[in-house]
Phi, psi and omega in degrees: 000121180274107175244032181294154176310316185292326180289318181298316180295322179295323179283345179280163181292139185267000179278100191257112179288135180228155173254136171279150188293343174278348181292149180280161174300325179293315178297327180290321180295318182294320180291318183296314179299316183296325182261359183055051178238157180248010176200151174228128169295134176262123187232164173213121186051047181063020183243127181290126178259330178169206183218139174259128182234171174300319178299320174303311179304312183294311179288326189250353177241300185295304183303330178268004178058041181264151180273111184298338174289341181264358180259000000 
């Protein structure tokens, strides 16, 4: 059974959703919920800047009692 990383990546959907750096945290949350995904690569001008995850949401927004619509 071939379980190499390249095989797994080749078998996955190649349509990768991304978040623009200008998007609000709330808009990212809505996209993640709609698509049932746990993370979004963050890009600006097609350059990867980082990744926004459910963990980021919990630790940097919910735990700190910040309003995601204002971030």
